[in-house]
N, CA, C and O atoms as a printed pandas DataFrame, in Angstrom:
     atom_number atom_name residue_name chain_id  residue_number  x_coord  y_coord  z_coord
0              1         N          MET        A               1   72.470 -101.773 -169.601
1              2        CA          MET        A               1   73.002 -102.017 -168.276
2              3         C          MET        A               1   72.179 -101.220 -167.267
3              4         O          MET        A               1   71.658 -100.147 -167.572
4              5         N          VAL        A               2   72.078 -101.758 -166.087
5              6        CA          VAL        A               2   71.351 -101.119 -164.996
6              7         C          VAL        A               2   72.216 -101.207 -163.751
7              8         O          VAL        A               2   72.781 -102.264 -163.470
8              9         N          GLY        A               3   72.332 -100.124 -163.002
9             10        CA          GLY        A               3   73.059 -100.173 -161.747
10            11         C          GLY        A               3   73.470  -98.798 -161.266
11            12         O          GLY        A               3   73.461  -97.825 -162.021
12            13         N          LEU        A               4   73.824  -98.737 -160.020
13            14        CA          LEU        A               4   74.262  -97.485 -159.422
14            15         C          LEU        A               4   75.617  -97.081 -159.990
15            16         O          LEU        A               4   76.343  -97.916 -160.530
16            17         N          PRO        A               5   75.957  -95.801 -159.870
17            18        CA          PRO        A               5   77.264  -95.345 -160.356
18            19         C          PRO        A               5   78.418  -96.102 -159.686
19            20         O          PRO        A               5   78.332  -96.501 -158.525
20            21         N          ALA        A               6   79.477  -96.283 -160.438
21            22        CA          ALA        A               6   80.723  -96.890 -159.948
22            23         C          ALA        A               6   80.540  -98.334 -159.488
23            24         O          ALA        A               6   81.143  -98.762 -158.504
24            25         N          ARG        A               7   79.707  -99.075 -160.205
25            26        CA          ARG        A               7   79.482 -100.474 -159.867
26            27         C          ARG        A               7   79.987 -101.431 -160.944
27            28         O          ARG        A               7   79.764 -102.638 -160.850
28            29         N          GLY        A               8   80.666 -100.903 -161.972
29            30        CA          GLY        A               8   81.281 -101.757 -162.979
30            31         C          GLY        A               8   80.492 -101.942 -164.257
31            32         O          GLY        A               8   80.807 -102.832 -165.047
32            33         N          LYS        A               9   79.470 -101.122 -164.482
33            34        CA          LYS        A               9   78.656 -101.277 -165.688
34            35         C          LYS        A               9   79.488 -101.095 -166.955
35            36         O          LYS        A               9   79.395 -101.899 -167.883
36            37         N          THR        A              10   80.288 -100.054 -166.992
37            38        CA          THR        A              10   81.098  -99.776 -168.176
38            39         C          THR        A              10   82.155 -100.852 -168.369
39            40         O          THR        A              10   82.388 -101.297 -169.492
40            41         N          TYR        A              11   82.788 -101.269 -167.300
41            42        CA          TYR        A              11   83.793 -102.331 -167.377
42            43         C          TYR        A              11   83.176 -103.601 -167.962
43            44         O          TYR        A              11   83.740 -104.209 -168.871
44            45         N          ILE        A              12   82.023 -103.993 -167.442
45            46        CA          ILE        A              12   81.336 -105.194 -167.924
46            47         C          ILE        A              12   80.895 -104.998 -169.373
47            48         O          ILE        A              12   81.012 -105.917 -170.183
48            49         N          SER        A              13   80.392 -103.815 -169.704
49            50        CA          SER        A              13   79.940 -103.533 -171.066
50            51         C          SER        A              13   81.048 -103.766 -172.081
51            52         O          SER        A              13   80.837 -104.424 -173.100
52            53         N          TYR        A              14   82.227 -103.228 -171.801
53            54        CA          TYR        A              14   83.334 -103.369 -172.749
54            55         C          TYR        A              14   83.885 -104.794 -172.776
55            56         O          TYR        A              14   84.328 -105.262 -173.825
56            57         N          LYS        A              15   83.865 -105.474 -171.659
57            58        CA          LYS        A              15   84.291 -106.884 -171.639
58            59         C          LYS        A              15   83.346 -107.738 -172.483
59            60         O          LYS        A              15   83.802 -108.561 -173.277
60            61         N          VAL        A              16   82.048 -107.555 -172.322
61            62        CA          VAL        A              16   81.062 -108.299 -173.105
62            63         C          VAL        A              16   81.202 -107.948 -174.593
63            64         O          VAL        A              16   81.135 -108.828 -175.451
64            65         N          SER        A              17   81.394 -106.673 -174.886
65            66        CA          SER        A              17   81.556 -106.240 -176.267
66            67         C          SER        A              17   82.768 -106.902 -176.921
67            68         O          SER        A              17   82.682 -107.365 -178.058
68            69         N          ARG        A              18   83.891 -106.948 -176.214
69            70        CA          ARG        A              18   85.094 -107.591 -176.765
70            71         C          ARG        A              18   84.873 -109.084 -176.972
71            72         O          ARG        A              18   85.318 -109.646 -177.973
72            73         N          TYR        A              19   84.197 -109.719 -176.041
73            74        CA          TYR        A              19   83.929 -111.147 -176.174
74            75         C          TYR        A              19   83.039 -111.427 -177.387
75            76         O          TYR        A              19   83.314 -112.336 -178.171
76            77         N          LEU        A              20   81.967 -110.634 -177.533
77            78        CA          LEU        A              20   81.070 -110.832 -178.663
78            79         C          LEU        A              20   81.785 -110.567 -179.990
79            80         O          LEU        A              20   81.559 -111.275 -180.972
80            81         N          ALA        A              21   82.640 -109.555 -180.018
81            82        CA          ALA        A              21   83.420 -109.279 -181.228
82            83         C          ALA        A              21   84.337 -110.458 -181.546
83            84         O          ALA        A              21   84.509 -110.817 -182.711
84            85         N          TRP        A              22   84.913 -111.048 -180.530
85            86        CA          TRP        A              22   85.768 -112.223 -180.714
86            87         C          TRP        A              22   84.981 -113.387 -181.320
87            88         O          TRP        A              22   85.516 -114.178 -182.096
88            89         N          LEU        A              23   83.699 -113.475 -180.949
89            90        CA          LEU        A              23   82.826 -114.511 -181.504
90            91         C          LEU        A              23   82.336 -114.166 -182.915
91            92         O          LEU        A              23   81.712 -114.992 -183.580
92            93         N          GLY        A              24   82.622 -112.943 -183.363
93            94        CA          GLY        A              24   82.196 -112.521 -184.692
94            95         C          GLY        A              24   80.869 -111.784 -184.732
95            96         O          GLY        A              24   80.291 -111.607 -185.804
96            97         N          VAL        A              25   80.382 -111.355 -183.581
97            98        CA          VAL        A              25   79.101 -110.640 -183.494
98            99         C          VAL        A              25   79.369 -109.134 -183.564
99           100         O          VAL        A              25   80.241 -108.620 -182.863
100          101         N          ASN        A              26   78.610 -108.431 -184.416
101          102        CA          ASN        A              26   78.697 -106.970 -184.430
102          103         C          ASN        A              26   78.236 -106.462 -183.067
103          104         O          ASN        A              26   77.143 -106.802 -182.614
104          105         N          CYS        A              27   79.054 -105.660 -182.420
105          106        CA          CYS        A              27   78.707 -105.171 -181.094
106          107         C          CYS        A              27   79.278 -103.777 -180.904
107          108         O          CYS        A              27   80.371 -103.468 -181.378
108          109         N          ARG        A              28   78.525 -102.941 -180.205
109          110        CA          ARG        A              28   79.002 -101.599 -179.889
110          111         C          ARG        A              28   78.410 -101.157 -178.557
111          112         O          ARG        A              28   77.256 -101.447 -178.239
112          113         N          VAL        A              29   79.227 -100.450 -177.790
113          114        CA          VAL        A              29   78.799  -99.902 -176.500
114          115         C          VAL        A              29   78.422  -98.435 -176.695
115          116         O          VAL        A              29   79.168  -97.671 -177.307
116          117         N          PHE        A              30   77.272  -98.052 -176.175
117          118        CA          PHE        A              30   76.812  -96.667 -176.183
118          119         C          PHE        A              30   76.793  -96.197 -174.736
119          120         O          PHE        A              30   75.817  -96.399 -174.014
120          121         N          ASN        A              31   77.879  -95.571 -174.329
121          122        CA          ASN        A              31   78.079  -95.166 -172.945
122          123         C          ASN        A              31   77.566  -93.741 -172.748
123          124         O          ASN        A              31   78.116  -92.796 -173.312
124          125         N          VAL        A              32   76.527  -93.594 -171.959
125          126        CA          VAL        A              32   75.911  -92.281 -171.736
126          127         C          VAL        A              32   76.893  -91.327 -171.053
127          128         O          VAL        A              32   76.838  -90.118 -171.282
128          129         N          GLY        A              33   77.781  -91.852 -170.225
129          130        CA          GLY        A              33   78.793  -91.003 -169.587
130          131         C          GLY        A              33   79.711  -90.337 -170.597
131          132         O          GLY        A              33   80.113  -89.189 -170.409
132          133         N          GLU        A              34   80.048  -91.049 -171.669
133          134        CA          GLU        A              34   80.875  -90.449 -172.717
134          135         C          GLU        A              34   80.113  -89.337 -173.435
135          136         O          GLU        A              34   80.684  -88.295 -173.758
136          137         N          TYR        A              35   78.838  -89.561 -173.679
137          138        CA          TYR        A              35   78.012  -88.515 -174.297
138          139         C          TYR        A              35   77.928  -87.301 -173.374
139          140         O          TYR        A              35   77.994  -86.162 -173.836
140          141         N          ARG        A              36   77.785  -87.541 -172.079
141          142        CA          ARG        A              36   77.718  -86.431 -171.119
142          143         C          ARG        A              36   79.008  -85.620 -171.146
143          144         O          ARG        A              36   78.966  -84.389 -171.150
144          145         N          ARG        A              37   80.158  -86.302 -171.163
145          146        CA          ARG        A              37   81.432  -85.590 -171.189
146          147         C          ARG        A              37   81.595  -84.773 -172.466
147          148         O          ARG        A              37   82.171  -83.685 -172.436
148          149         N          LYS        A              38   81.089  -85.289 -173.594
149          150        CA          LYS        A              38   81.181  -84.559 -174.862
150          151         C          LYS        A              38   80.225  -83.375 -174.909
151          152         O          LYS        A              38   80.599  -82.294 -175.364
152          153         N          LEU        A              39   78.994  -83.568 -174.442
153          154        CA          LEU        A              39   77.974  -82.533 -174.562
154          155         C          LEU        A              39   78.007  -81.492 -173.452
155          156         O          LEU        A              39   77.696  -80.324 -173.686
156          157         N          VAL        A              40   78.382  -81.906 -172.242
157          158        CA          VAL        A              40   78.303  -81.002 -171.086
158          159         C          VAL        A              40   79.684  -80.678 -170.526
159          160         O          VAL        A              40   79.890  -79.601 -169.967
160          161         N          GLY        A              41   80.622  -81.596 -170.672
161          162        CA          GLY        A              41   81.954  -81.394 -170.124
162          163         C          GLY        A              41   82.284  -82.455 -169.097
163          164         O          GLY        A              41   81.409  -83.152 -168.584
164          165         N          ALA        A              42   83.562  -82.558 -168.812
165          166        CA          ALA        A              42   84.022  -83.607 -167.900
166          167         C          ALA        A              42   84.145  -83.123 -166.458
167          168         O          ALA        A              42   84.014  -83.917 -165.526
168          169         N          GLN        A              43   84.391  -81.854 -166.269
169          170        CA          GLN        A              43   84.627  -81.315 -164.925
170          171         C          GLN        A              43   83.331  -80.752 -164.346
171          172         O          GLN        A              43   83.082  -79.548 -164.395
172          173         N          LEU        A              44   82.522  -81.639 -163.804
173          174        CA          LEU        A              44   81.242  -81.234 -163.226
174          175         C          LEU        A              44   81.274  -81.453 -161.721
175          176         O          LEU        A              44   81.854  -82.425 -161.237
176          177         N          ASP        A              45   80.651  -80.548 -160.989
177          178        CA          ASP        A              45   80.596  -80.747 -159.537
178          179         C          ASP        A              45   79.371  -81.591 -159.174
179          180         O          ASP        A              45   78.584  -81.982 -160.036
180          181         N          HIS        A              46   79.238  -81.854 -157.897
181          182        CA          HIS        A              46   78.186  -82.749 -157.419
182          183         C          HIS        A              46   76.775  -82.233 -157.711
183          184         O          HIS        A              46   75.833  -83.023 -157.771
184          185         N          THR        A              47   76.618  -80.925 -157.890
185          186        CA          THR        A              47   75.279  -80.380 -158.128
186          187         C          THR        A              47   74.700  -80.853 -159.459
187          188         O          THR        A              47   73.483  -80.846 -159.642
188          189         N          PHE        A              48   75.564  -81.266 -160.389
189          190        CA          PHE        A              48   75.072  -81.757 -161.674
190          191         C          PHE        A              48   74.248  -83.033 -161.495
191          192         O          PHE        A              48   73.334  -83.299 -162.276
192          193         N          PHE        A              49   74.568  -83.808 -160.483
193          194        CA          PHE        A              49   73.876  -85.070 -160.248
194          195         C          PHE        A              49   72.797  -84.955 -159.166
195          196         O          PHE        A              49   72.222  -85.960 -158.750
196          197         N          ASP        A              50   72.529  -83.740 -158.717
197          198        CA          ASP        A              50   71.489  -83.493 -157.718
198          199         C          ASP        A              50   70.120  -83.737 -158.357
199          200         O          ASP        A              50   69.816  -83.146 -159.394
200          201         N          PRO        A              51   69.290  -84.596 -157.759
201          202        CA          PRO        A              51   67.982  -84.887 -158.357
202          203         C          PRO        A              51   67.016  -83.702 -158.338
203          204         O          PRO        A              51   65.938  -83.787 -158.927
204          205         N          HIS        A              52   67.376  -82.603 -157.676
205          206        CA          HIS        A              52   66.525  -81.418 -157.631
206          207         C          HIS        A              52   66.999  -80.344 -158.602
207          208         O          HIS        A              52   66.366  -79.293 -158.710
208          209         N          ASN        A              53   68.098  -80.585 -159.309
209          210        CA          ASN        A              53   68.655  -79.630 -160.260
210          211         C          ASN        A              53   67.984  -79.860 -161.622
211          212         O          ASN        A              53   68.398  -80.730 -162.390
212          213         N          LYS        A              54   66.949  -79.071 -161.907
213          214        CA          LYS        A              54   66.137  -79.263 -163.110
214          215         C          LYS        A              54   66.960  -79.110 -164.393
215          216         O          LYS        A              54   66.789  -79.887 -165.332
216          217         N          GLU        A              55   67.842  -78.124 -164.435
217          218        CA          GLU        A              55   68.659  -77.913 -165.635
218          219         C          GLU        A              55   69.558  -79.121 -165.902
219          220         O          GLU        A              55   69.692  -79.564 -167.043
220          221         N          ALA        A              56   70.162  -79.642 -164.854
221          222        CA          ALA        A              56   71.038  -80.808 -165.002
222          223         C          ALA        A              56   70.249  -82.053 -165.379
223          224         O          ALA        A              56   70.730  -82.888 -166.145
224          225         N          ILE        A              57   69.050  -82.177 -164.849
225          226        CA          ILE        A              57   68.199  -83.317 -165.203
226          227         C          ILE        A              57   67.927  -83.294 -166.707
227          228         O          ILE        A              57   68.015  -84.324 -167.374
228          229         N          ASP        A              58   67.601  -82.124 -167.232
229          230        CA          ASP        A              58   67.347  -81.990 -168.667
230          231         C          ASP        A              58   68.598  -82.325 -169.480
231          232         O          ASP        A              58   68.510  -82.991 -170.512
232          233         N          GLN        A              59   69.759  -81.865 -169.016
233          234        CA          GLN        A              59   71.013  -82.158 -169.722
234          235         C          GLN        A              59   71.329  -83.653 -169.684
235          236         O          GLN        A              59   71.759  -84.221 -170.688
236          237         N          ARG        A              60   71.120  -84.286 -168.540
237          238        CA          ARG        A              60   71.372  -85.728 -168.433
238          239         C          ARG        A              60   70.429  -86.511 -169.329
239          240         O          ARG        A              60   70.834  -87.481 -169.970
240          241         N          LEU        A              61   69.173  -86.091 -169.373
241          242        CA          LEU        A              61   68.196  -86.744 -170.241
242          243         C          LEU        A              61   68.562  -86.565 -171.711
243          244         O          LEU        A              61   68.417  -87.494 -172.506
244          245         N          GLN        A              62   69.031  -85.388 -172.071
245          246        CA          GLN        A              62   69.459  -85.127 -173.446
246          247         C          GLN        A              62   70.615  -86.056 -173.838
247          248         O          GLN        A              62   70.639  -86.576 -174.954
248          249         N          CYS        A              63   71.555  -86.262 -172.943
249          250        CA          CYS        A              63   72.681  -87.165 -173.207
250          251         C          CYS        A              63   72.202  -88.595 -173.391
251          252         O          CYS        A              63   72.657  -89.294 -174.296
252          253         N          ALA        A              64   71.285  -89.032 -172.534
253          254        CA          ALA        A              64   70.750  -90.391 -172.627
254          255         C          ALA        A              64   69.980  -90.579 -173.927
255          256         O          ALA        A              64   70.104  -91.617 -174.578
256          257         N          GLU        A              65   69.189  -89.587 -174.308
257          258        CA          GLU        A              65   68.416  -89.685 -175.545
258          259         C          GLU        A              65   69.317  -89.685 -176.771
259          260         O          GLU        A              65   69.036  -90.384 -177.744
260          261         N          LYS        A              66   70.399  -88.908 -176.736
261          262        CA          LYS        A              66   71.342  -88.877 -177.857
262          263         C          LYS        A              66   72.016  -90.236 -178.020
263          264         O          LYS        A              66   72.164  -90.722 -179.142
264          265         N          ALA        A              67   72.421  -90.847 -176.923
265          266        CA          ALA        A              67   73.043  -92.171 -176.988
266          267         C          ALA        A              67   72.057  -93.191 -177.548
267          268         O          ALA        A              67   72.425  -94.023 -178.377
268          269         N          LEU        A              68   70.812  -93.129 -177.099
269          270        CA          LEU        A              68   69.789  -94.052 -177.577
270          271         C          LEU        A              68   69.517  -93.828 -179.067
271          272         O          LEU        A              68   69.381  -94.785 -179.830
272          273         N          SER        A              69   69.441  -92.583 -179.467
273          274        CA          SER        A              69   69.227  -92.248 -180.872
274          275         C          SER        A              69   70.374  -92.771 -181.740
275          276         O          SER        A              69   70.136  -93.351 -182.800
276          277         N          ASP        A              70   71.601  -92.568 -181.297
277          278        CA          ASP        A              70   72.755  -93.075 -182.040
278          279         C          ASP        A              70   72.733  -94.598 -182.115
279          280         O          ASP        A              70   73.151  -95.181 -183.115
280          281         N          MET        A              71   72.246  -95.239 -181.059
281          282        CA          MET        A              71   72.148  -96.688 -181.054
282          283         C          MET        A              71   71.171  -97.156 -182.139
283          284         O          MET        A              71   71.449  -98.130 -182.839
284          285         N          PHE        A              72   70.042  -96.478 -182.284
285          286        CA          PHE        A              72   69.075  -96.858 -183.314
286          287         C          PHE        A              72   69.644  -96.637 -184.716
287          288         O          PHE        A              72   69.404  -97.444 -185.615
288          289         N          VAL        A              73   70.384  -95.570 -184.906
289          290        CA          VAL        A              73   71.038  -95.321 -186.199
290          291         C          VAL        A              73   72.028  -96.438 -186.497
291          292         O          VAL        A              73   72.105  -96.920 -187.627
292          293         N          TRP        A              74   72.783  -96.847 -185.484
293          294        CA          TRP        A              74   73.746  -97.945 -185.657
294          295         C          TRP        A              74   73.033  -99.231 -186.048
295          296         O          TRP        A              74   73.487  -99.944 -186.942
296          297         N          PHE        A              75   71.916  -99.535 -185.383
297          298        CA          PHE        A              75   71.155 -100.737 -185.729
298          299         C          PHE        A              75   70.686 -100.694 -187.176
299          300         O          PHE        A              75   70.718 -101.714 -187.865
300          301         N          GLU        A              76   70.251  -99.531 -187.645
301          302        CA          GLU        A              76   69.814  -99.403 -189.031
302          303         C          GLU        A              76   70.974  -99.680 -189.991
303          304         O          GLU        A              76   70.771 -100.253 -191.062
304          305         N          ALA        A              77   72.177  -99.279 -189.611
305          306        CA          ALA        A              77   73.340  -99.449 -190.489
306          307         C          ALA        A              77   73.846 -100.886 -190.526
307          308         O          ALA        A              77   74.248 -101.365 -191.586
308          309         N          VAL        A              78   73.835 -101.583 -189.395
309          310        CA          VAL        A              78   74.402 -102.942 -189.351
310          311         C          VAL        A              78   73.346 -104.027 -189.542
311          312         O          VAL        A              78   73.690 -105.156 -189.892
312          313         N          HIS        A              79   72.082 -103.716 -189.323
313          314        CA          HIS        A              79   70.959 -104.638 -189.514
314          315         C          HIS        A              79   70.930 -105.815 -188.546
315          316         O          HIS        A              79   69.911 -106.500 -188.453
316          317         N          SER        A              80   71.988 -106.060 -187.844
317          318        CA          SER        A              80   71.988 -107.100 -186.809
318          319         C          SER        A              80   73.176 -106.843 -185.904
319          320         O          SER        A              80   74.139 -106.184 -186.292
320          321         N          GLY        A              81   73.097 -107.362 -184.716
321          322        CA          GLY        A              81   74.188 -107.166 -183.780
322          323         C          GLY        A              81   73.667 -106.930 -182.388
323          324         O          GLY        A              81   72.473 -107.048 -182.111
324          325         N          VAL        A              82   74.598 -106.593 -181.520
325          326        CA          VAL        A              82   74.268 -106.346 -180.124
326          327         C          VAL        A              82   74.754 -104.951 -179.766
327          328         O          VAL        A              82   75.930 -104.629 -179.930
328          329         N          ALA        A              83   73.844 -104.135 -179.278
329          330        CA          ALA        A              83   74.199 -102.815 -178.775
330          331         C          ALA        A              83   74.073 -102.854 -177.259
331          332         O          ALA        A              83   73.100 -103.380 -176.719
332          333         N          ILE        A              84   75.053 -102.299 -176.587
333          334        CA          ILE        A              84   75.011 -102.231 -175.128
334          335         C          ILE        A              84   74.806 -100.771 -174.745
335          336         O          ILE        A              84   75.675  -99.927 -174.961
336          337         N          TYR        A              85   73.648 -100.495 -174.178
337          338        CA          TYR        A              85   73.297  -99.143 -173.742
338          339         C          TYR        A              85   73.750  -99.013 -172.297
339          340         O          TYR        A              85   73.076  -99.474 -171.375
340          341         N          ASP        A              86   74.895  -98.383 -172.114
341          342        CA          ASP        A              86   75.570  -98.307 -170.822
342          343         C          ASP        A              86   75.175  -97.016 -170.108
343          344         O          ASP        A              86   75.717  -95.945 -170.383
344          345         N          ALA        A              87   74.220  -97.141 -169.188
345          346        CA          ALA        A              87   73.741  -95.998 -168.400
346          347         C          ALA        A              87   73.236  -96.543 -167.071
347          348         O          ALA        A              87   73.043  -97.750 -166.927
348          349         N          THR        A              88   73.023  -95.666 -166.104
349          350        CA          THR        A              88   72.560  -96.159 -164.805
350          351         C          THR        A              88   71.177  -96.787 -164.913
351          352         O          THR        A              88   70.932  -97.843 -164.331
352          353         N          ASN        A              89   70.264  -96.148 -165.655
353          354        CA          ASN        A              89   68.905  -96.682 -165.820
354          355         C          ASN        A              89   68.330  -97.148 -164.489
355          356         O          ASN        A              89   67.692  -98.197 -164.410
356          357         N          SER        A              90   68.561  -96.362 -163.449
357          358        CA          SER        A              90   68.247  -96.818 -162.094
358          359         C          SER        A              90   66.789  -96.657 -161.685
359          360         O          SER        A              90   66.374  -97.215 -160.669
360          361         N          THR        A              91   66.010  -95.913 -162.445
361          362        CA          THR        A              91   64.600  -95.764 -162.082
362          363         C          THR        A              91   63.719  -96.586 -163.017
363          364         O          THR        A              91   64.078  -96.853 -164.164
364          365         N          ARG        A              92   62.578  -96.972 -162.507
365          366        CA          ARG        A              92   61.635  -97.712 -163.346
366          367         C          ARG        A              92   61.195  -96.879 -164.543
367          368         O          ARG        A              92   61.019  -97.399 -165.644
368          369         N          ALA        A              93   61.018  -95.583 -164.316
369          370        CA          ALA        A              93   60.586  -94.697 -165.398
370          371         C          ALA        A              93   61.631  -94.657 -166.514
371          372         O          ALA        A              93   61.283  -94.691 -167.694
372          373         N          ARG        A              94   62.906  -94.585 -166.141
373          374        CA          ARG        A              94   63.964  -94.552 -167.159
374          375         C          ARG        A              94   64.031  -95.873 -167.918
375          376         O          ARG        A              94   64.194  -95.882 -169.138
376          377         N          ARG        A              95   63.908  -96.980 -167.206
377          378        CA          ARG        A              95   63.932  -98.287 -167.882
378          379         C          ARG        A              95   62.718  -98.444 -168.798
379          380         O          ARG        A              95   62.834  -98.981 -169.899
380          381         N          LYS        A              96   61.552  -97.975 -168.341
381          382        CA          LYS        A              96   60.354  -98.072 -169.175
382          383         C          LYS        A              96   60.504  -97.215 -170.425
383          384         O          LYS        A              96   60.142  -97.654 -171.516
384          385         N          ALA        A              97   61.028  -96.010 -170.287
385          386        CA          ALA        A              97   61.231  -95.135 -171.448
386          387         C          ALA        A              97   62.204  -95.779 -172.442
387          388         O          ALA        A              97   61.990  -95.720 -173.653
388          389         N          THR        A              98   63.254  -96.383 -171.930
389          390        CA          THR        A              98   64.221  -97.067 -172.790
390          391         C          THR        A              98   63.566  -98.253 -173.487
391          392         O          THR        A              98   63.735  -98.444 -174.691
392          393         N          LEU        A              99   62.823  -99.044 -172.731
393          394        CA          LEU        A              99   62.137 -100.199 -173.298
394          395         C          LEU        A              99   61.124  -99.772 -174.360
395          396         O          LEU        A              99   61.047 -100.382 -175.427
396          397         N          ASP        A             100   60.357  -98.737 -174.072
397          398        CA          ASP        A             100   59.358  -98.258 -175.037
398          399         C          ASP        A             100   60.015  -97.772 -176.330
399          400         O          ASP        A             100   59.538  -98.076 -177.424
400          401         N          ALA        A             101   61.107  -97.020 -176.204
401          402        CA          ALA        A             101   61.810  -96.522 -177.394
402          403         C          ALA        A             101   62.378  -97.677 -178.213
403          404         O          ALA        A             101   62.302  -97.666 -179.441
404          405         N          CYS        A             102   62.940  -98.663 -177.542
405          406        CA          CYS        A             102   63.507  -99.813 -178.249
406          407         C          CYS        A             102   62.416 -100.633 -178.928
407          408         O          CYS        A             102   62.583 -101.074 -180.065
408          409         N          THR        A             103   61.308 -100.834 -178.239
409          410        CA          THR        A             103   60.192 -101.582 -178.812
410          411         C          THR        A             103   59.663 -100.876 -180.054
411          412         O          THR        A             103   59.344 -101.518 -181.055
412          413         N          LYS        A             104   59.572  -99.562 -179.983
413          414        CA          LYS        A             104   59.113  -98.759 -181.121
414          415         C          LYS        A             104   60.010  -98.956 -182.344
415          416         O          LYS        A             104   59.538  -98.917 -183.480
416          417         N          HIS        A             105   61.309  -99.169 -182.101
417          418        CA          HIS        A             105   62.268  -99.349 -183.202
418          419         C          HIS        A             105   62.527 -100.828 -183.521
419          420         O          HIS        A             105   63.403 -101.142 -184.326
420          421         N          GLY        A             106   61.776 -101.727 -182.900
421          422        CA          GLY        A             106   61.927 -103.143 -183.181
422          423         C          GLY        A             106   63.189 -103.760 -182.611
423          424         O          GLY        A             106   63.706 -104.737 -183.153
424          425         N          VAL        A             107   63.689 -103.194 -181.514
425          426        CA          VAL        A             107   64.917 -103.691 -180.882
426          427         C          VAL        A             107   64.540 -104.500 -179.650
427          428         O          VAL        A             107   63.819 -104.020 -178.776
428          429         N          GLU        A             108   65.033 -105.721 -179.591
429          430        CA          GLU        A             108   64.802 -106.562 -178.412
430          431         C          GLU        A             108   65.697 -106.084 -177.271
431          432         O          GLU        A             108   66.837 -105.678 -177.499
432          433         N          VAL        A             109   65.182 -106.131 -176.054
433          434        CA          VAL        A             109   65.882 -105.575 -174.901
434          435         C          VAL        A             109   66.116 -106.652 -173.831
435          436         O          VAL        A             109   65.254 -107.491 -173.569
436          437         N          MET        A             110   67.291 -106.600 -173.233
437          438        CA          MET        A             110   67.595 -107.397 -172.060
438          439         C          MET        A             110   68.328 -106.464 -171.086
439          440         O          MET        A             110   69.386 -105.931 -171.422
440          441         N          PHE        A             111   67.783 -106.267 -169.902
441          442        CA          PHE        A             111   68.441 -105.441 -168.893
442          443         C          PHE        A             111   69.365 -106.318 -168.062
443          444         O          PHE        A             111   68.959 -107.374 -167.577
444          445         N          CYS        A             112   70.604 -105.881 -167.899
445          446        CA          CYS        A             112   71.584 -106.572 -167.053
446          447         C          CYS        A             112   71.956 -105.636 -165.930
447          448         O          CYS        A             112   72.344 -104.492 -166.169
448          449         N          GLU        A             113   71.841 -106.114 -164.707
449          450        CA          GLU        A             113   72.141 -105.279 -163.545
450          451         C          GLU        A             113   73.527 -105.586 -163.008
451          452         O          GLU        A             113   73.943 -106.739 -162.904
452          453         N          SER        A             114   74.225 -104.509 -162.671
453          454        CA          SER        A             114   75.551 -104.648 -162.079
454          455         C          SER        A             114   75.579 -103.889 -160.770
455          456         O          SER        A             114   76.606 -103.867 -160.092
């Protein structure tokens, strides 16, 4: 998923996941926000999302990489299916890094913007 915060990416991700499951397709959502809440905590102030906060940038990147890594492990376990990588992915650099990692693991990618 691609889009600015609070634009419905997670809502759409889970709706698509439920629909695909109803069709019998293995599907799982990897929500980077959930990883952030687990790894860093839920009660964060606005400075965590400041693009000049180097420590927070590293923490956000770590959460995104962990979600992506877990997604690849899931693909290895199920051998087929649809994984929804639910993150803002708002920069070209982030989308390219995601695409490169997926290509390296043989995962086909489709970006959906919300």
